C-alpha positions as CSV (number, residue, x, y, z in Angstrom):
1,M,0.0,0.0,0.0
2,P,1.5,3.4,-1.0
3,P,2.0,5.9,1.8
4,R,-0.8,8.4,2.3
5,R,-0.3,11.9,1.1
6,T,-1.6,14.7,3.3
7,Q,-2.5,18.0,1.7
8,A,-0.9,21.1,3.0
9,G,-3.1,24.3,3.4
10,F,-5.8,25.7,5.6
11,T,-9.2,24.5,6.1
12,L,-12.1,26.8,5.3
13,L,-12.9,27.3,9.0
14,E,-9.5,28.4,9.8
15,L,-9.5,31.0,7.0
16,L,-12.9,32.3,8.4
17,V,-11.5,32.7,11.9
18,V,-8.7,34.6,10.8
19,L,-10.7,36.9,8.5
20,V,-13.1,37.6,11.7
21,I,-10.2,38.4,13.9
22,A,-8.6,40.7,11.0
23,G,-12.0,42.5,10.6
24,L,-12.4,43.1,14.4
25,L,-8.8,44.5,14.5
26,L,-9.4,46.8,11.5
27,G,-12.6,48.2,13.1
28,L,-10.5,49.3,16.2
29,V,-7.8,51.1,14.4
30,P,-9.5,54.1,12.9
31,P,-11.0,55.4,16.3
32,A,-7.6,55.0,18.0
33,A,-5.9,56.7,15.1
34,G,-8.4,59.6,15.4
35,R,-7.5,60.2,18.9
36,G,-3.8,60.4,18.2
37,S,-4.1,62.8,15.4
38,D,-6.3,65.1,17.6
39,G,-3.4,65.2,20.0
40,V,-0.9,66.0,17.3
41,R,-3.2,68.8,16.0
42,L,-3.7,70.2,19.5
43,R,0.3,70.2,20.2
44,A,0.9,71.9,16.7
45,A,-1.8,74.6,17.3
46,A,-0.4,75.5,20.7
47,Q,3.1,75.6,19.4
48,A,2.1,77.9,16.3
49,L,0.1,80.2,18.7
50,A,3.0,80.4,21.1
51,G,5.5,80.9,18.2
52,S,3.3,83.7,17.0
53,I,3.2,85.4,20.3
54,A,7.1,85.1,20.7
55,L,7.2,86.8,17.2
56,A,5.0,89.5,18.4
57,R,7.5,90.0,21.5
58,S,10.6,89.9,19.4
59,E,9.1,92.5,16.9
60,A,8.6,95.0,19.9
61,V,12.0,94.5,21.2
62,L,13.7,94.9,17.5
63,T,11.5,97.8,16.4
64,N,11.8,99.5,19.9
65,A,8.0,100.0,19.7
66,E,4.9,98.4,21.0
67,A,3.7,95.3,19.1
68,A,0.7,92.9,19.8
69,F,-0.3,89.4,19.1
70,A,-3.8,89.5,17.7
71,L,-6.5,86.9,17.6
72,D,-9.6,86.9,15.5
73,L,-11.8,83.9,16.5
74,A,-14.7,85.1,14.2
75,A,-12.2,84.6,11.2
76,R,-10.2,81.9,13.0
77,R,-7.0,83.7,12.3
78,F,-4.0,84.9,14.4
79,G,-0.8,86.8,14.1
80,I,0.9,90.2,14.8
81,A,-1.3,93.0,15.0
82,G,-1.4,95.6,12.1
83,Q,-0.1,92.9,9.7
84,R,-1.9,90.2,7.7
85,L,-3.1,87.5,10.1
86,E,-1.2,84.6,8.9
87,G,-2.0,81.8,11.3
88,S,-5.4,79.9,11.0
89,L,-7.1,77.8,13.7
90,D,-8.7,74.4,12.9
91,A,-12.5,74.2,12.9
92,D,-12.6,71.8,15.9
93,L,-10.3,73.8,18.0
94,R,-11.8,75.8,21.0
95,V,-10.0,79.0,21.9
96,A,-10.2,81.3,24.7
97,L,-8.0,84.3,25.3
98,T,-7.7,86.1,28.7
99,T,-5.9,89.4,28.9
100,D,-6.0,92.2,31.4
101,A,-8.9,90.3,33.4
102,R,-11.1,90.1,30.2
103,S,-12.0,87.1,28.4
104,V,-12.3,87.1,24.8
105,L,-14.7,84.4,23.4
106,P,-16.2,83.7,19.9
107,G,-18.8,86.3,19.2
108,G,-18.5,88.0,22.6
109,A,-20.5,91.3,23.0
110,G,-18.4,94.4,22.3
111,N,-15.2,92.6,21.0
112,A,-16.6,90.3,18.3
113,G,-14.1,87.6,19.3
114,R,-11.0,89.7,18.9
115,G,-8.3,90.3,21.4
116,E,-4.6,91.1,21.7
117,I,-1.6,90.5,24.0
118,R,0.5,93.6,23.9
119,F,4.2,93.9,24.3
120,R,6.4,96.9,25.4
121,P,9.8,97.8,23.7
122,D,11.6,96.1,26.5
123,G,9.7,92.9,25.8
124,G,7.5,93.1,29.0
125,S,3.9,92.6,28.7
126,P,0.6,93.0,30.8
127,G,0.5,89.1,30.4
128,G,-2.2,86.9,29.2
129,E,-3.4,83.4,28.9
130,L,-4.6,81.5,25.7
131,R,-6.4,78.2,26.3
132,V,-6.7,75.8,23.4
133,A,-8.6,72.5,23.5
134,N,-10.2,69.8,21.3
135,R,-11.1,66.2,21.8
136,A,-7.6,65.1,22.8
137,G,-7.6,67.6,25.7
138,A,-6.4,71.1,26.4
139,M,-3.2,73.3,26.6
140,T,-2.8,76.8,28.1
141,I,-0.2,79.2,26.6
142,R,0.8,81.6,29.4
143,V,2.5,85.0,28.6
144,D,4.4,86.2,31.9
145,W,3.1,89.7,33.0
146,L,6.6,91.0,33.9
147,T,9.0,89.4,31.3
148,G,6.7,88.7,28.4
149,R,8.1,85.1,28.2
150,T,5.8,82.4,26.7
151,R,5.2,79.0,28.3
152,I,3.1,76.2,27.1
153,L,1.3,74.0,29.7
154,R,-0.4,70.7,29.5
155,D,-3.9,71.1,31.2
156,P,-4.5,68.2,33.6
157,A,-6.9,65.6,32.2
C-alpha cells in the first residue's frame, strides 16, 4: 500500500476565523488613530500660537516700539496686530483668550471675538493666557506679565 499523502493548506474554518479576527482589529484602528491625530493637532496649534506670540514680543524689542499678538476668533486667524494675520485655527479647536482680566470668546459682545496680547519695547507685557482645546485635551499658553516670556502648559485631564 502506498503511503498516504496529506495535503498542506488551511481549512475553510481556519480562514474564516482569521478573517473575523482581522475585521475586528481593523474596526478598532480608525478610532484609535483619530485620537492620536487630535493630540498632534492640539500640540501643533499650541506651538504655532506660542510661536506667533513670541514673534510679536521679538518685533516689539527689535523695532523698539509696541507690538501685539492678535487673535480673531470670528475669522479663526491669528498673527501680529497691524499685519496680515497669517495663522489659522482648526475648525474643531476651541480657543479662549484672557488678557487684562477680560475674556475673549467667539462672538462675545463688544469685542466680536477679537483680542490682543500687547508687548512693550523692553519685551515686557501686561500678560495673558490663551487656552486651546479639542477632543484630545487642552493646553494653556501663558504669557508672563513681567517678562513677556511664553510657556506652554498641558492642562490636567
